[in-house]
C-alpha positions as CSV (number, residue, x, y, z in Angstrom):
1,M,0.0,0.0,0.0
2,A,1.4,3.4,-1.0
3,G,2.5,5.7,1.9
4,R,2.0,9.4,2.3
5,I,2.7,11.6,-0.7
6,R,5.8,13.6,-0.2
7,D,5.2,17.2,0.7
8,D,7.5,18.6,-2.0
9,D,5.6,16.6,-4.6
10,V,2.3,17.9,-3.3
11,A,3.6,21.4,-3.7
12,A,4.9,20.7,-7.2
13,V,1.5,19.4,-8.3
14,R,-0.3,22.4,-6.8
15,E,2.1,24.8,-8.6
16,R,1.8,23.0,-12.0
17,T,-2.0,22.8,-11.9
18,D,-3.9,25.5,-13.8
19,I,-6.7,26.2,-11.4
20,V,-8.7,28.1,-14.0
21,K,-8.7,25.2,-16.4
22,L,-9.6,22.8,-13.6
23,V,-12.5,24.9,-12.3
24,S,-13.7,25.5,-15.8
25,G,-14.5,21.8,-16.1
26,Y,-17.2,22.3,-13.6
27,L,-18.6,25.7,-14.1
28,T,-18.6,28.6,-16.6
29,L,-16.1,31.4,-15.6
30,K,-16.0,34.9,-16.9
31,K,-13.1,37.4,-16.6
32,A,-13.8,40.1,-14.0
33,G,-10.5,41.8,-13.6
34,H,-6.8,41.6,-14.2
35,D,-6.4,38.5,-12.0
36,R,-9.9,37.4,-11.3
37,V,-12.5,35.2,-13.0
38,V,-16.0,34.6,-11.5
39,G,-18.8,32.1,-11.9
40,L,-21.8,30.6,-10.0
41,C,-20.6,28.7,-7.0
42,P,-20.8,24.9,-7.4
43,F,-21.2,24.4,-3.6
44,H,-24.4,26.3,-3.1
45,T,-27.4,27.7,-5.1
46,E,-27.0,31.3,-6.2
47,K,-28.2,33.5,-9.1
48,T,-25.4,36.1,-8.9
49,P,-21.8,34.9,-9.3
50,S,-19.9,35.1,-6.0
51,F,-17.3,32.4,-6.8
52,S,-14.0,33.9,-7.6
53,V,-10.7,32.4,-8.9
54,S,-7.3,34.1,-8.9
55,P,-5.1,32.5,-11.6
56,S,-1.8,34.0,-10.3
57,K,-2.4,32.9,-6.8
58,G,-3.9,29.5,-7.7
59,L,-6.7,30.0,-5.2
60,Y,-10.5,30.2,-5.2
61,H,-13.0,31.7,-2.8
62,C,-16.8,32.0,-2.7
63,F,-18.1,35.2,-1.1
64,G,-21.5,33.5,-0.7
65,C,-20.8,30.3,1.2
66,G,-17.2,31.0,2.3
67,K,-15.6,28.0,0.7
68,G,-12.1,28.6,-0.6
69,G,-8.7,27.0,-1.1
70,D,-6.4,25.8,-3.8
71,A,-6.8,23.4,-6.8
72,I,-6.4,20.3,-4.6
73,G,-9.1,21.5,-2.1
74,F,-11.4,22.4,-5.0
75,L,-11.2,18.9,-6.5
76,R,-11.6,17.3,-3.1
77,D,-14.8,19.2,-2.4
78,V,-16.4,19.0,-5.8
79,E,-15.6,15.3,-6.3
80,H,-15.8,14.3,-2.7
81,L,-12.2,12.8,-2.8
82,E,-9.6,12.0,-0.1
83,F,-6.6,14.3,-0.2
84,S,-4.3,11.7,-1.7
85,E,-6.9,10.9,-4.4
86,A,-7.2,14.5,-5.4
87,V,-3.4,14.9,-5.6
88,E,-3.0,11.7,-7.6
89,R,-5.6,12.8,-10.1
90,L,-4.1,16.2,-10.6
91,A,-0.6,14.7,-10.9
92,K,-1.8,12.5,-13.7
93,D,-3.4,15.4,-15.5
94,V,-0.1,17.4,-15.4
95,G,2.1,14.4,-16.1
96,F,3.9,14.4,-12.8
97,T,5.3,11.3,-11.2
98,L,4.5,11.2,-7.4
99,R,6.8,9.8,-4.8
100,Y,5.6,8.4,-1.5
101,E,7.1,8.3,2.0
102,G,8.9,5.0,2.3
103,D,9.6,4.7,-1.4
104,T,13.0,3.2,-2.0
105,F,13.1,3.3,-5.8
106,P,11.5,5.7,-8.3
107,H,10.1,3.2,-10.7
108,E,8.5,-0.1,-9.8
109,D,9.4,-1.8,-13.1
110,L,13.1,-1.6,-12.3
111,Q,14.4,-3.7,-9.4
112,P,17.8,-2.8,-7.9
113,I,20.0,-5.1,-6.0
114,T,19.2,-3.4,-2.7
115,K,16.1,-1.5,-1.5
116,D,18.2,1.2,0.1
117,H,17.4,4.5,-1.7
118,E,20.9,5.9,-1.0
119,R,22.6,2.8,-2.4
120,W,20.8,1.7,-5.5
121,P,22.6,4.1,-8.0
122,V,25.9,2.8,-6.6
123,D,24.7,-0.8,-7.0
124,W,23.8,-0.3,-10.6
125,T,26.9,1.6,-11.7
126,E,29.1,-1.1,-10.0
127,R,27.8,-3.6,-12.6
128,L,29.5,-1.5,-15.3
129,D,33.2,-1.6,-16.3
130,T,35.4,1.3,-15.0
131,A,35.3,3.3,-18.2
132,S,31.5,3.2,-18.5
133,R,31.0,4.2,-14.9
134,H,32.6,7.6,-15.5
135,L,30.2,8.2,-18.3
136,V,27.0,6.9,-16.7
137,A,27.4,8.1,-13.1
138,P,26.9,11.9,-13.7
139,V,23.8,11.3,-15.9
140,L,22.4,8.9,-13.3
141,R,22.8,11.4,-10.5
142,K,21.2,14.1,-12.7
143,A,18.3,11.8,-13.5
144,L,17.6,11.2,-9.8
145,R,16.8,14.9,-9.4
146,W,14.1,14.8,-12.2
147,R,10.6,15.2,-10.9
148,G,8.6,15.4,-14.2
149,P,7.2,12.8,-16.6
150,I,9.4,10.3,-18.5
151,G,9.7,11.6,-22.1
152,P,11.2,14.3,-24.3
153,A,11.4,16.8,-21.4
154,L,13.6,14.4,-19.4
155,I,15.8,13.8,-22.4
156,A,16.2,17.6,-22.9
157,Y,17.0,17.9,-19.2
158,L,19.7,15.3,-19.2
159,G,21.1,16.8,-22.4
160,G,21.7,20.1,-20.5
161,S,18.9,22.1,-22.3
162,Q,16.0,23.8,-20.7
163,A,14.1,23.4,-24.0
164,H,11.3,20.8,-24.0
165,E,11.7,19.5,-27.6
166,L,13.8,16.7,-28.9
167,A,14.6,18.8,-31.9
168,S,16.5,21.2,-29.7
169,L,19.1,18.4,-29.0
170,A,19.4,17.3,-32.6
171,D,20.0,20.8,-34.2
172,P,19.8,23.5,-31.5
173,L,20.4,26.4,-34.0
174,A,17.6,25.3,-36.4
175,W,15.3,24.7,-33.5
176,A,16.0,28.1,-32.0
177,L,15.4,29.8,-35.4
178,T,12.0,28.0,-35.7
179,V,10.9,28.9,-32.2
180,L,11.6,32.6,-32.7
181,G,9.8,32.6,-36.0
182,F,12.7,32.9,-38.4
183,P,12.2,31.1,-41.8
184,P,13.9,27.7,-42.1
185,G,17.4,27.9,-43.4
186,S,17.8,31.5,-42.4
187,E,21.3,32.9,-41.8
188,R,22.3,33.5,-38.3
189,P,20.4,36.7,-37.1
190,T,22.0,39.6,-35.2
191,N,21.3,40.1,-31.6
192,K,19.1,43.1,-32.5
193,E,17.0,40.8,-34.7
194,I,16.9,38.1,-32.1
195,T,15.7,40.6,-29.4
196,K,13.0,42.0,-31.7
197,R,11.6,38.5,-32.6
198,Y,11.8,37.4,-28.9
199,R,9.7,40.4,-27.7
200,V,7.1,39.9,-30.4
201,R,6.8,36.1,-29.7
202,M,6.8,36.7,-26.0
203,R,3.8,39.1,-26.3
204,T,2.0,36.6,-28.4
205,V,2.3,33.6,-26.1
206,H,1.9,35.4,-22.7
207,P,-1.5,34.8,-21.1
208,D,-1.9,38.6,-20.4
209,H,-1.9,39.2,-24.1
210,G,-4.3,36.3,-25.1
211,G,-1.9,33.4,-25.0
212,D,-3.0,29.9,-24.0
213,R,-2.4,29.7,-20.2
214,A,-2.1,25.9,-20.4
215,T,0.9,26.0,-22.7
216,A,2.4,29.4,-21.9
217,S,4.9,28.1,-19.4
218,K,6.5,25.7,-21.9
219,E,6.4,28.3,-24.7
220,I,8.1,30.9,-22.6
221,L,10.8,28.4,-21.5
222,D,11.4,27.5,-25.2
223,L,11.6,31.2,-26.2
224,N,14.2,31.9,-23.5
225,A,16.2,28.8,-24.5
226,A,16.0,29.8,-28.2
227,R,17.1,33.3,-27.5
228,R,20.1,32.0,-25.4
229,I,21.1,29.6,-28.1
230,L,21.1,32.2,-30.9
231,S,22.8,34.8,-28.7
232,Q,25.6,32.4,-28.0
233,K,26.0,31.7,-31.7
234,E,26.0,35.4,-32.5
235,S,28.6,36.3,-30.0
236,S,30.9,33.3,-30.8
């Protein structure tokens, strides 16, 4: 039986969950200010919207019945779930792998020699020859710090890139040009051109200017990574 979900993982799920998107699955929300959307409260009967959600704070509050909290609390109340059930459902939605107190190994489909969490990386690397250990050990240590889903993002992370696309590893320059909107095969742009494209694209993807809140975080990370790659190429 799984133990208690680790506190830092609960915090990570809470941070990664788009509370507006979550709440919108249960009621209609309308913008009512810079950082406020409102709707009819799902927890009591009302004709005038008193249920308010703050996207930046990740919190909701009903001025009619007094209910309030974060995304986890909302899902618990609306679906009548236990705390752990709500966290697990949200973690699945955002592609986050949870860890539990007492876990000794991050993936059940891999069985190390020992169940000691502090020893299993050593046990596995000791099976390799000396030359291979020096190559594998740093990557393995870095992988242990990963808290996201297994996929392209992990590969990019292990490859030393903050970008979330496999293409960024295969051809960083071509990928960066595409992200910033330069035509394929373009010559290396100047820093002035890079900055101009970066600002235009950043305004386009940012939620405050109509960008998709669900994908804005990834797109902003990609833009920052692309700008850095091209700036390095320009200055080299």
